[in-house]
N, C-alpha and C positions, 0 to 999 in steps of 0.2 A: 416948631416941628417942621418947618419948611425946609425941604431938601430934595435934590434930584433923585435921591435914593428912595423917596417915599411918594406914594400916591394917596392923597387924602380922600377917603370915602365920602361921597356926596350923600350923606345919610343923617337924618335928624335923630341923633342918639339921646337916650334918656340921661339925666344928670348922673355923673359918676362913672360913666362907661366911655371907654376910648377904643378906637379901632384904627388900623393902618394896613396898608398893602405896600410891599416893597417893589421897587423896580430893579433892573439889572445894573444900575449906574452907581458909581462912587465907591466900589469895593476894592478888595485886595487880590482877587483871583485873576489868573491869566486865561487866555483862550484854551478851550472853548467855554470856560466857565466865567468869562469876563463880564462884569467884574464883581458884582455884589451877589455872589452865589451863597445861599444859605443851606444848601443840601450837603450833608456829610456822607451821603450814600452814592454819589455820582462820579467818584473818582478824582475829585478835586483834592489839592493838598490840604491835609487836616489843619495846618497852621493858618492857611488862608481862610478856611471856613470859620475857624475859631475867632480870627480877627474880624471877620464880617459879622458874626453873631454878637461880638462885643460891641461893635460899632452900632448895630441895631439897638441894643440895650441902651447905649448912650444917647442915640438920637431920640428915642422915645422916653427916656428917663424912667425905664422900667424898674420897679422895686423887686421884681422876682424874675427868674429865668423862665422864658417861654417853655411850655411843655412840648418839646419836640417828639413827635410820634414816629413810629415805623409804619409807613402807609403802604397798603397792599391792594388798594382798589376794592376794599370790602365794606362792611357795614358796622363794624365794632365801634362802640363809643366809649371813650375813657372818661371816667368821672374824676376830675382833678381834686375834688374834695374828699374822695373816699380813700385814696392811696397816693403816695408820692410817685411821680413819673420821672425816672431818669432818662436823659436824652437818648432817644433811639431804642429804648428797651421795651416799650409797650407797643404791641401791634394793634393799631386802630386807625380808622380813617375819619374820626371825629372826636371832639372832646367838649365837655360842658363843665361849668364852674360857677361857684358863688363867691369864691375868694379872689385874691388879687393876682394869682398866677395866670399869665396870658394863655388862652387857647390859641393854637397856631396850626395852620395847614400850609404845606408846601405844594406849589403847582408850577407847571410849565406848559399849559394848554387846558388841563382839566379845570373845572369850575370850582372856585372857592366860595362857600356860602357862610356868612357870618350871621349870628342870631343874638338878639338881646330881648329880655323881657321889658315891657313898657315901663315897669316900675324900677328897672335898673338892677334888680337883684340877681338875675341869672343871665349868663352869656354862654355862647357855644360857637363852634366852628366845624364845618364839614367839608370833606374832599369829595366833590361830585364829578368824577369822570363818568363815562357812560355806563361802565360796569356797576359802580357803586350806586349811581342814580337809579338804574334799572332794579337793582337788588333792594333798594329802600333805605339808603343811608340818610336821606333827608327826613324820612318818616321816623327812623330810629333816633335821630338827633333831637327832633321835636319831642318825642316821647321821653327821652332822657332829661330834657330840660324841665319836665314836670309842670309846664305852664300851658293853659289852654291856648290853642293856636291864635285865637283872636287877641291874646295878650302879648303876642310876640311881634317883633319887627325883624326883617332880614335884609341883607345886602348881598348882591351877586357881583363878584369881582371879575377881573379880566380873565378871559378864556378864549379858546379858539372859536371863531365865528362859523356860521353855517356855510359860508362861501368856501371855507378851507377844510371843513371837517367831513371827509368822505368815509362812509361806512358801507358794509355789505348788506345784502337783503336780509340776512339772518338777524342783524341788529335791529333793523326796522321792524321786522316781524315780531321780535321779542317785545319791543316797546308797545306796538299796536295791540298785541295780545294782552298786555298787562295794564295798559293805561288808556282809558277811554279818551278819545280825542287826540291821541299822540300822532296819528297819521299826518296831521297838518304841519308837523314840524320836520318833515322829510320831503326833500325835493329830488326827483330823478335827475341824473346827469348823463352825459353822452357815453359813459363807460358802463352803462347798465348797472350802476351803483347809486348810492343815495347821499345827498348832502344833509347832514343832521344839524338841527338847531338845538344845541345843548342848553343854552340859556332859556330858550322857549320851553323845552321839556321840563327844566327845573322850576321855572316860574309856574307852569301849569300844575305841577305836583304841589307846590306850596299853596297855591290858590285852592286846590282840592282839599288840602288839609285844613283850610280855614284862615290862613294868614291873609290879612288885608293890607299890610304895610310891607311892600317888597320894593327895594330900590336897586339901582346900579344895573349892571349887565350890558353896558354899551361899548366896552373895550374889546378889541381882538388882539390876542397875543401873537398870532401869526403875522398880522399886518404890520404891527409896530415893532420892528426889529431894534429900534433905538432903545426903547424902554423895557421891552419884555423878552424873556426867554421863551422859546417855543420848541418843544420836542419834535413836532411834526415838520417844522420848517428847517431846523438845523441838524436834526439827528442823523440824516443820511450823510451829511458832510463830515460829521465828527464821530462816525461809528456809534451812534446812539448816545453820545455823551453831550452834556450840556448842563447849565445851571438851573437852580430852582428859586422861585420867588416865594414870599411868605405873606399870608393873610393872618392878621392877629386881632384879637379882641380881648379886653380885660376890664375888670373893675378897678378903678384907680383909688 
């Protein structure tokens, strides 16, 4: 599975469970989606996206097509065992499964969070931008997995770091009002706004839920323009356009 197109999660997974995170390298798309863009909703040529998704399936030797969701920064969780998910037709920001179809989340600064039960029977993926995180997408995903939090392990993928994630006072106030201890994850800046630690906020929520095994969280999408797409870094240059990476987890 070694490829510049993939980042291998540093995560001790249970037997029978696999996970991957894609980079922006090695695909078929042209600028501003260059080159391994997996998002079909960002204006890229459909043929290029289809070729990139086919390459992903080949790289990972997937036995089933990933369940591509229509993400809206919400808290809905798709149960892949309950109903078929056609690409882009289900509005949700997380998915859970017991079967072999991969749960997948697309990101370009927001935080992807992958879950697995310690016995390897359940997996899930959540899209945790600040809106979804505040509204409870991680809590909803853990509940949908149906496994006690102490029986889960989680991985935090590449996301925008605190150094580059500026938010207004209203965002900080919302988190501080909803989450005890959230104030420590906001630092004031010279523009009378705040630098938010998205990874720290997510890790705190997972710990409060009772997860004891939480990994990852050390990569910044904004800083690493070689490997990662970043909406905040590149959006102004390309009129908000840009590629999407994917975080996947599945039972093999």
